Backbone as ProteinMPNN parsed JSONL, in Angstrom:
{"seq_chain_A": "MKNTIIPAQVTTVEDTIAGNLTLTQILLLLAPVLVTTAIYTVLPQRLAFTPYKIPLMVLFSLVFGVLSLKVKGKLILNWLVILTAYALRPHLYLYDKNTLYAREPVILPAKKKRQVHTKAKMKVSKKVESVPDQFDYIGLVRDMDLNIRFTKKGLLVAKTI", "coords_chain_A": {"N_chain_A": [[6.961, 22.556, -11.975], [7.603, 21.656, -8.651], [10.258, 22.419, -6.512], [11.906, 21.001, -3.736], [13.858, 21.34, -0.79], [15.991, 18.963, 0.418], [17.015, 17.916, 3.542], [20.394, 17.323, 4.741], [20.801, 15.596, 6.879], [18.425, 13.566, 8.027], [17.464, 13.013, 10.549], [17.593, 15.288, 12.098], [15.485, 16.895, 11.524], [12.337, 17.842, 12.676], [9.104, 16.448, 12.774], [6.253, 18.253, 12.154], [2.971, 18.454, 13.288], [0.459, 19.82, 13.753], [0.276, 22.98, 12.749], [2.96, 24.558, 14.118], [3.575, 22.671, 15.957], [4.908, 19.779, 17.514], [4.588, 16.17, 17.838], [5.141, 15.443, 20.484], [4.726, 17.866, 21.824], [1.981, 18.217, 21.38], [0.956, 16.008, 22.781], [1.788, 16.744, 25.351], [0.195, 18.967, 25.702], [-2.323, 17.846, 25.647], [-2.357, 16.23, 27.875], [-3.041, 17.688, 30.315], [-5.812, 17.828, 30.024], [-6.692, 15.209, 30.394], [-5.739, 14.788, 33.02], [-7.07, 16.791, 34.507], [-9.68, 15.975, 34.106], [-9.632, 13.547, 35.476], [-9.171, 14.521, 38.068], [-11.546, 15.942, 38.461], [-13.44, 13.897, 38.414], [-12.649, 11.859, 40.242], [-11.787, 12.792, 42.815], [-13.082, 13.711, 46.113], [-16.528, 14.799, 46.499], [-17.649, 14.186, 43.947], [-17.815, 14.854, 40.454], [-18.268, 17.609, 40.664], [-17.477, 21.038, 40.894], [-15.154, 22.192, 43.192], [-13.642, 24.327, 45.72], [-10.983, 23.464, 46.113], [-10.346, 21.888, 43.938], [-10.213, 23.401, 41.587], [-7.803, 25.104, 41.726], [-5.901, 23.005, 41.617], [-6.402, 21.937, 39.077], [-5.75, 24.127, 37.441], [-3.058, 24.417, 38.127], [-1.9, 21.977, 37.179], [-2.437, 22.327, 34.454], [-0.886, 24.597, 33.852], [1.708, 23.632, 34.434], [2.076, 21.509, 32.569], [1.727, 23.007, 30.249], [3.934, 24.739, 30.354], [5.999, 22.859, 30.185], [5.739, 22.096, 27.556], [6.824, 24.117, 26.034], [9.389, 25.526, 23.88], [12.906, 25.932, 24.127], [15.737, 27.188, 22.748], [15.407, 25.409, 20.604], [14.803, 22.98, 21.818], [12.539, 21.083, 23.829], [11.301, 22.139, 27.017], [10.812, 20.058, 28.714], [12.642, 18.128, 27.786], [15.031, 19.449, 28.475], [14.792, 19.357, 31.266], [14.934, 16.593, 31.684], [17.566, 16.091, 30.885], [18.972, 17.63, 32.778], [18.211, 16.372, 35.208], [19.275, 13.821, 34.782], [21.952, 14.489, 34.786], [22.23, 15.446, 37.414], [21.672, 13.152, 38.882], [23.712, 11.422, 38.3], [26.462, 9.149, 38.973], [28.556, 10.159, 41.615], [30.762, 9.224, 42.851], [33.574, 7.595, 42.018], [34.797, 4.38, 41.571], [36.956, 3.211, 40.383], [40.318, 3.784, 39.439], [42.225, 4.991, 36.932], [44.85, 5.599, 37.054], [46.367, 3.884, 38.576], [49.005, 1.514, 39.347], [48.501, -1.1, 38.94], [48.684, -4.158, 37.196], [50.357, -3.159, 35.258], [53.296, -2.901, 33.299], [56.427, -2.502, 34.832], [58.326, 0.489, 34.597], [61.626, 0.872, 34.023], [63.971, 3.109, 34.774], [67.049, 4.425, 33.513], [70.013, 4.795, 35.497], [70.936, 7.972, 36.682], [73.697, 9.909, 35.712], [76.036, 11.629, 37.662], [76.797, 14.976, 37.269], [79.72, 16.935, 37.069], [80.413, 20.081, 38.287], [82.303, 22.763, 37.351], [83.743, 25.538, 38.776], [84.963, 28.818, 38.334], [85.365, 31.089, 39.878], [86.374, 31.782, 43.201], [84.631, 30.801, 45.987], [83.155, 31.346, 49.107], [81.354, 29.336, 51.056], [78.963, 29.191, 53.444], [77.933, 26.773, 55.728], [76.234, 27.07, 57.745], [72.939, 27.484, 58.71], [70.805, 30.091, 59.019], [68.102, 31.556, 60.78], [65.539, 33.301, 59.105], [64.681, 36.627, 59.547], [61.454, 38.233, 60.158], [61.119, 40.582, 58.641], [62.871, 40.604, 56.172], [65.434, 41.785, 54.01], [65.045, 41.318, 50.896], [65.497, 42.586, 48.481], [67.882, 43.823, 48.877], [69.629, 41.672, 48.667], [69.672, 41.183, 45.93], [70.761, 43.527, 44.928], [73.366, 43.587, 45.917], [76.475, 43.067, 44.614], [78.511, 41.334, 45.244], [77.432, 39.019, 46.128], [76.482, 35.721, 45.318], [73.766, 34.204, 44.031], [71.857, 31.298, 44.127], [69.317, 29.078, 43.135], [68.245, 26.163, 44.523], [67.137, 22.707, 44.89], [66.764, 22.342, 47.569], [66.466, 24.847, 48.574], [67.24, 28.341, 48.819], [70.448, 29.337, 47.902], [72.99, 31.262, 49.026], [75.976, 32.727, 48.299], [79.034, 34.32, 49.065], [81.407, 36.006, 47.182], [84.989, 36.046, 47.337]], "CA_chain_A": [[7.42, 21.536, -11.068], [7.994, 22.252, -7.375], [11.521, 21.904, -5.96], [12.008, 21.057, -2.281], [15.208, 21.119, -0.286], [16.071, 17.795, 1.282], [18.122, 18.125, 4.475], [21.467, 16.334, 4.674], [20.589, 14.606, 7.923], [16.98, 13.528, 8.203], [17.109, 12.888, 11.968], [17.551, 16.592, 12.758], [14.24, 17.57, 11.182], [11.203, 17.375, 13.473], [7.828, 16.435, 12.064], [5.217, 19.071, 12.783], [1.664, 17.872, 12.996], [-0.526, 20.898, 13.645], [0.968, 24.262, 12.821], [4.383, 24.415, 14.44], [3.635, 21.785, 17.125], [5.326, 18.404, 17.284], [3.74, 15.182, 18.507], [5.388, 15.525, 21.932], [4.05, 19.06, 22.335], [0.531, 17.974, 21.377], [0.665, 15.11, 23.911], [1.926, 17.516, 26.591], [-0.946, 19.874, 25.822], [-3.526, 17.04, 25.893], [-2.256, 15.592, 29.188], [-3.845, 18.349, 31.355], [-7.233, 17.509, 29.852], [-6.907, 13.92, 31.057], [-5.497, 14.921, 34.461], [-8.153, 17.567, 35.123], [-10.875, 15.127, 34.093], [-9.473, 12.605, 36.586], [-9.37, 15.269, 39.316], [-12.961, 16.291, 38.53], [-14.309, 12.734, 38.646], [-12.198, 10.923, 41.279], [-11.657, 13.399, 44.153], [-14.376, 13.825, 46.806], [-17.593, 15.585, 45.861], [-17.447, 13.806, 42.553], [-18.538, 15.548, 39.386], [-18.633, 18.949, 41.114], [-16.338, 21.931, 41.098], [-14.977, 22.62, 44.58], [-12.554, 25.311, 45.788], [-9.637, 22.892, 46.06], [-10.118, 21.227, 42.653], [-9.89, 24.377, 40.533], [-6.361, 25.414, 41.701], [-5.164, 21.83, 41.151], [-6.55, 21.851, 37.624], [-4.967, 25.227, 36.854], [-1.632, 24.113, 38.34], [-1.485, 20.945, 36.223], [-2.481, 22.902, 33.103], [0.288, 25.467, 33.705], [2.932, 22.828, 34.421], [2.191, 20.836, 31.269], [1.897, 24.048, 29.232], [5.327, 25.194, 30.379], [6.852, 21.771, 29.702], [5.625, 21.961, 26.101], [7.504, 25.233, 25.369], [10.726, 25.238, 23.353], [14.008, 26.85, 24.4], [16.876, 26.836, 21.891], [15.073, 24.28, 19.754], [14.475, 21.782, 22.592], [11.458, 21.248, 24.792], [11.729, 22.301, 28.412], [10.792, 18.701, 29.269], [13.935, 17.51, 27.454], [16.057, 20.088, 29.301], [14.671, 18.826, 32.632], [15.439, 15.213, 31.671], [19.034, 16.185, 30.828], [19.469, 18.132, 34.074], [18.056, 15.356, 36.252], [20.263, 12.764, 34.532], [23.239, 15.029, 35.243], [22.235, 15.537, 38.879], [21.599, 11.811, 39.464], [24.837, 10.593, 37.856], [27.296, 8.765, 40.117], [29.569, 11.144, 41.97], [31.89, 8.533, 43.449], [34.119, 6.648, 41.058], [35.52, 3.354, 42.307], [38.144, 2.787, 39.66], [41.281, 4.84, 39.142], [43.051, 4.52, 35.829], [46.238, 5.971, 37.292], [47.047, 2.937, 39.452], [50.056, 0.756, 38.693], [48.105, -2.497, 38.88], [48.73, -4.824, 35.889], [51.187, -2.418, 34.307], [54.703, -3.293, 33.323], [57.199, -1.432, 35.468], [59.253, 1.227, 33.756], [62.912, 0.98, 34.703], [64.714, 4.239, 34.236], [68.49, 4.286, 33.714], [70.555, 5.608, 36.583], [71.454, 9.253, 36.204], [75.1, 10.185, 36.02], [76.232, 12.908, 38.327], [77.654, 15.883, 36.521], [80.615, 17.741, 37.879], [80.344, 21.485, 37.922], [83.567, 23.451, 37.598], [83.57, 26.978, 38.955], [86.213, 29.561, 38.212], [85.501, 32.036, 40.978], [86.466, 31.178, 44.526], [83.483, 31.196, 46.795], [83.111, 30.858, 50.466], [79.984, 28.935, 51.324], [78.777, 28.864, 54.857], [76.971, 25.693, 55.913], [75.366, 27.42, 58.848], [71.644, 27.987, 58.285], [70.28, 31.036, 59.996], [66.675, 31.825, 60.603], [65.292, 34.551, 58.413], [63.737, 37.449, 60.314], [60.194, 38.501, 59.482], [61.283, 41.636, 57.651], [64.178, 40.371, 55.543], [65.615, 42.646, 52.854], [65.327, 40.505, 49.718], [65.988, 43.447, 47.408], [69.302, 44.042, 49.164], [70.368, 40.528, 48.13], [69.817, 41.322, 44.481], [71.612, 44.693, 44.649], [74.752, 43.342, 46.314], [77.158, 42.406, 43.5], [79.443, 40.334, 45.759], [76.686, 37.811, 46.463], [76.122, 34.826, 44.235], [72.507, 33.6, 44.465], [71.447, 30.133, 43.34], [68.126, 28.386, 43.601], [68.433, 24.721, 44.502], [65.948, 21.973, 45.317], [66.61, 22.475, 49.01], [66.146, 26.213, 48.928], [68.037, 29.416, 48.255], [71.851, 29.268, 48.285], [73.631, 32.555, 48.871], [77.419, 32.621, 48.524], [79.73, 35.61, 48.897], [82.711, 35.821, 46.55], [86.086, 36.702, 48.082]], "C_chain_A": [[7.963, 22.2, -9.803], [9.269, 21.588, -6.855], [11.494, 22.04, -4.442], [13.438, 20.747, -1.879], [15.166, 19.947, 0.678], [17.248, 17.993, 2.23], [19.139, 16.989, 4.392], [21.271, 15.236, 5.707], [19.114, 14.632, 8.301], [16.599, 13.513, 9.669], [17.024, 14.229, 12.672], [16.248, 17.326, 12.505], [13.112, 16.967, 12.012], [9.944, 17.444, 12.633], [6.834, 17.277, 12.833], [3.863, 18.548, 12.334], [0.634, 18.968, 12.776], [0.201, 22.222, 13.814], [2.451, 24.047, 13.035], [4.58, 23.455, 15.619], [4.052, 20.378, 16.714], [4.394, 17.465, 18.04], [3.913, 15.251, 20.027], [4.683, 16.731, 22.529], [2.537, 18.856, 22.382], [0.141, 17.048, 22.529], [0.79, 15.837, 25.245], [0.762, 18.489, 26.776], [-2.258, 19.122, 26.037], [-3.521, 16.384, 27.275], [-3.033, 16.329, 30.27], [-5.339, 18.066, 31.228], [-7.552, 16.2, 30.563], [-6.75, 14.034, 32.576], [-6.632, 15.697, 35.125], [-9.473, 16.795, 35.113], [-10.813, 14.11, 35.238], [-9.679, 13.3, 37.923], [-10.861, 15.552, 39.517], [-13.828, 15.091, 38.906], [-13.922, 11.899, 39.857], [-12.202, 11.544, 42.674], [-13.043, 13.611, 44.781], [-15.229, 14.982, 46.279], [-17.46, 15.414, 44.357], [-18.389, 14.577, 41.632], [-19.082, 16.9, 39.862], [-17.349, 19.775, 41.269], [-16.308, 22.38, 42.554], [-13.777, 23.561, 44.631], [-11.145, 24.701, 45.728], [-9.339, 22.217, 44.716], [-9.651, 22.208, 41.579], [-8.414, 24.772, 40.554], [-5.503, 24.224, 41.253], [-5.225, 21.705, 39.632], [-5.718, 22.921, 36.915], [-3.472, 24.945, 36.977], [-1.133, 23.065, 37.344], [-1.475, 21.488, 34.79], [-1.272, 23.795, 32.867], [1.58, 24.66, 33.607], [3.116, 22.148, 33.066], [2.347, 21.843, 30.134], [3.323, 24.561, 29.172], [6.263, 24.116, 29.862], [6.804, 21.628, 28.186], [6.298, 23.108, 25.348], [8.891, 24.813, 24.904], [11.701, 26.341, 23.741], [15.21, 26.345, 23.621], [16.617, 25.563, 21.09], [14.756, 22.993, 20.482], [13.344, 22.093, 23.553], [12.022, 21.405, 26.197], [11.718, 20.951, 29.116], [12.116, 17.99, 28.992], [15.068, 18.113, 28.276], [16.008, 19.541, 30.729], [15.171, 17.387, 32.719], [16.964, 15.219, 31.668], [19.598, 16.626, 32.172], [19.316, 17.106, 35.185], [19.012, 14.191, 36.038], [21.647, 13.211, 34.976], [23.308, 15.056, 36.773], [22.256, 14.156, 39.533], [22.742, 10.897, 39.035], [25.674, 10.2, 39.071], [28.382, 9.802, 40.361], [30.822, 10.499, 42.545], [32.355, 7.467, 42.465], [35.013, 5.663, 41.794], [36.831, 2.973, 41.646], [39.015, 3.994, 39.346], [42.207, 4.33, 38.058], [44.526, 4.824, 36.043], [46.959, 5.019, 38.244], [48.074, 2.137, 38.651], [49.716, -0.721, 38.567], [48.097, -2.978, 37.426], [49.471, -4.015, 34.837], [52.612, -2.926, 34.411], [55.51, -2.16, 33.934], [58.168, -0.797, 34.473], [60.541, 1.407, 34.551], [63.698, 2.078, 34.016], [66.204, 4.024, 34.454], [68.959, 5.223, 34.819], [71.173, 6.876, 36.004], [72.91, 9.405, 36.622], [75.193, 11.558, 36.662], [77.193, 13.756, 37.501], [78.528, 16.666, 37.49], [80.576, 19.17, 37.357], [81.664, 22.129, 38.31], [83.284, 24.944, 37.696], [84.915, 27.647, 38.913], [86.423, 30.504, 39.389], [85.553, 31.275, 42.299], [85.312, 31.714, 45.36], [83.611, 30.588, 48.18], [81.646, 30.591, 50.807], [79.895, 28.581, 52.798], [77.675, 27.825, 54.963], [75.959, 26.024, 57.0], [74.069, 28.042, 58.314], [71.112, 28.876, 59.393], [68.803, 31.251, 59.731], [66.499, 33.204, 59.977], [64.312, 35.367, 59.24], [62.493, 37.758, 59.478], [60.332, 39.556, 58.39], [62.695, 41.547, 57.072], [64.261, 41.211, 54.28], [66.034, 41.8, 51.653], [65.9, 41.35, 48.58], [67.467, 43.753, 47.617], [70.162, 42.896, 48.668], [70.643, 40.694, 46.64], [70.765, 42.466, 44.143], [73.078, 44.447, 44.968], [75.449, 42.514, 45.237], [78.124, 41.321, 43.987], [78.741, 39.016, 46.086], [76.359, 37.025, 45.198], [74.902, 34.034, 44.713], [72.17, 32.454, 43.522], [70.207, 29.52, 43.976], [68.357, 26.894, 43.443], [67.132, 24.043, 44.924], [65.688, 22.146, 46.801], [66.244, 23.892, 49.419], [67.052, 27.198, 48.223], [69.452, 29.315, 48.792], [72.487, 30.616, 47.992], [75.098, 32.388, 49.227], [78.064, 33.959, 48.245], [81.099, 35.338, 48.31], [83.761, 36.593, 47.317], [86.98, 37.441, 47.122]], "O_chain_A": [[8.693, 23.188, -9.877], [9.354, 20.363, -6.767], [11.1, 23.083, -3.92], [14.136, 19.987, -2.549], [14.394, 19.944, 1.637], [18.37, 18.216, 1.775], [18.81, 15.86, 4.03], [21.548, 14.069, 5.432], [18.624, 15.625, 8.837], [15.504, 13.959, 10.014], [16.436, 14.311, 13.75], [15.937, 18.288, 13.207], [12.942, 15.749, 12.054], [9.744, 18.39, 11.871], [6.597, 17.048, 14.019], [3.647, 18.244, 11.161], [0.007, 19.03, 11.718], [0.683, 22.541, 14.901], [3.119, 23.418, 12.214], [5.656, 23.436, 16.217], [3.602, 19.856, 15.694], [3.522, 17.907, 18.787], [2.939, 15.129, 20.77], [4.106, 16.642, 23.613], [1.886, 19.284, 23.335], [-0.879, 17.266, 23.183], [0.009, 15.594, 26.165], [0.391, 18.795, 27.909], [-3.215, 19.698, 26.556], [-4.579, 16.021, 27.788], [-3.653, 15.664, 31.1], [-6.054, 18.067, 32.23], [-8.565, 16.094, 31.254], [-7.528, 13.45, 33.33], [-7.106, 15.306, 36.191], [-10.29, 16.951, 36.021], [-11.822, 13.843, 35.891], [-10.297, 12.732, 38.823], [-11.374, 15.413, 40.628], [-14.821, 15.233, 39.62], [-14.797, 11.275, 40.458], [-12.588, 10.875, 43.633], [-14.048, 13.681, 44.073], [-14.742, 15.963, 45.718], [-17.197, 16.359, 43.613], [-19.534, 14.893, 41.954], [-20.197, 17.29, 39.516], [-16.307, 19.285, 41.704], [-17.3, 22.881, 43.083], [-12.98, 23.597, 43.694], [-10.205, 25.384, 45.322], [-8.171, 21.998, 44.394], [-8.793, 21.878, 40.76], [-7.794, 24.782, 39.491], [-4.489, 24.414, 40.581], [-4.222, 21.406, 38.984], [-5.064, 22.645, 35.91], [-2.708, 25.203, 36.047], [-0.075, 23.234, 36.737], [-0.596, 21.139, 34.002], [-0.687, 23.758, 31.785], [2.446, 24.968, 32.789], [4.199, 22.209, 32.484], [3.032, 21.558, 29.152], [3.865, 24.793, 28.092], [7.231, 24.426, 29.167], [7.738, 21.091, 27.591], [6.339, 23.074, 24.118], [9.492, 23.884, 25.443], [11.372, 27.526, 23.692], [15.652, 25.211, 23.811], [17.515, 24.737, 20.921], [14.462, 21.989, 19.833], [13.206, 23.219, 24.029], [13.083, 20.871, 26.521], [12.524, 20.717, 30.017], [12.651, 17.319, 29.874], [15.963, 17.397, 28.725], [17.049, 19.289, 31.336], [15.77, 17.002, 33.724], [17.586, 14.428, 32.378], [20.583, 16.065, 32.651], [20.204, 16.98, 36.027], [19.513, 13.623, 37.008], [22.429, 12.407, 35.484], [24.341, 14.722, 37.353], [22.802, 14.003, 40.626], [22.741, 9.714, 39.374], [25.596, 10.865, 40.104], [29.041, 10.262, 39.429], [31.842, 11.169, 42.706], [31.606, 6.55, 42.128], [35.89, 6.067, 42.556], [37.729, 2.456, 42.311], [38.521, 5.076, 39.03], [42.902, 3.334, 38.254], [45.368, 4.35, 35.28], [48.069, 5.324, 38.68], [48.014, 2.091, 37.423], [50.552, -1.513, 38.134], [47.575, -2.302, 36.54], [49.225, -4.181, 33.642], [53.07, -3.328, 35.481], [55.305, -0.994, 33.597], [58.747, -1.474, 33.624], [60.543, 2.019, 35.62], [64.042, 1.984, 32.838], [66.593, 3.487, 35.492], [68.386, 6.289, 35.045], [71.843, 6.846, 34.972], [73.292, 9.069, 37.743], [74.523, 12.508, 36.259], [78.261, 13.299, 37.095], [78.105, 17.009, 38.594], [80.69, 19.425, 36.157], [82.09, 22.049, 39.462], [82.663, 25.532, 36.811], [85.902, 27.101, 39.405], [87.553, 30.688, 39.842], [84.872, 30.267, 42.486], [85.063, 32.918, 45.42], [84.108, 29.477, 48.368], [80.819, 31.503, 50.838], [80.665, 27.771, 53.312], [76.61, 27.974, 54.364], [74.95, 25.337, 57.153], [74.106, 29.012, 57.556], [70.989, 28.462, 60.546], [68.329, 31.14, 58.6], [67.228, 34.145, 60.291], [63.241, 34.88, 59.599], [62.48, 37.571, 58.262], [59.723, 39.431, 57.327], [63.585, 42.315, 57.437], [63.275, 41.341, 53.554], [67.224, 41.588, 51.416], [66.712, 40.857, 47.797], [68.216, 43.921, 46.655], [71.311, 43.113, 48.283], [71.731, 40.374, 46.162], [71.502, 42.378, 43.161], [73.949, 45.048, 44.341], [75.052, 41.378, 44.977], [78.517, 40.463, 43.196], [79.405, 38.002, 46.298], [76.011, 37.588, 44.161], [74.99, 33.283, 45.684], [72.19, 32.601, 42.3], [70.078, 29.459, 45.198], [68.636, 26.42, 42.342], [66.154, 24.707, 45.268], [64.542, 22.104, 47.248], [65.752, 24.1, 50.528], [67.573, 26.911, 47.144], [69.649, 29.218, 50.004], [72.519, 31.06, 46.844], [75.427, 31.957, 50.332], [77.688, 34.655, 47.302], [81.869, 34.546, 48.852], [83.484, 37.653, 47.878], [87.959, 38.058, 47.541]]}, "name": "protein", "num_of_chains": 1, "seq": "MKNTIIPAQVTTVEDTIAGNLTLTQILLLLAPVLVTTAIYTVLPQRLAFTPYKIPLMVLFSLVFGVLSLKVKGKLILNWLVILTAYALRPHLYLYDKNTLYAREPVILPAKKKRQVHTKAKMKVSKKVESVPDQFDYIGLVRDMDLNIRFTKKGLLVAKTI"}
C-alpha cells in the first residue's frame, strides 16, 4: 500500500500539469505562439517573413518566456502585478484619524504648583546675556560654585554665595 503525505493547507500546493509547469506557466508559454501567428498573418506583406516581423516575434517570445519564470516560488508575472499595484496605490490620504472631530473632550485636572525649598542661598541674576560664539561650556561644569539647572526656558546658571 502506498502512503502519501497530505499537506496541512491545500491552497499552498500548486497543481503541476506537465513536468514542473503550472497552468499559468503553460498559458504564458503558449501566448507567444498566438501573438506571433497574429503578427505573421495581420501585419503588411501577409503570410511572409519580413525583417521587421522577426524581431517582434522574438521580442514577444522572450517577454512571455521571462514572465513564466519563477522567483522565490512565485511567477515573475505575479511579482510585476504586486509591484504595479503598490506603485498605483493612492499616495494622498484624505482622512486623518488623529483629528478631534466627534471625540469626547478629555478634561484634565488642574495641576497644583509645588513649592521648592532650597537650603543654600543663591544669587540669581535676571539679566540675560548673549552667549559668544566660543563659549567655554566645560568651564561651567568645572566651577564648583556654579549651580546649573535645565529648565523649560533654557539653562539656568546660579552662583552660590
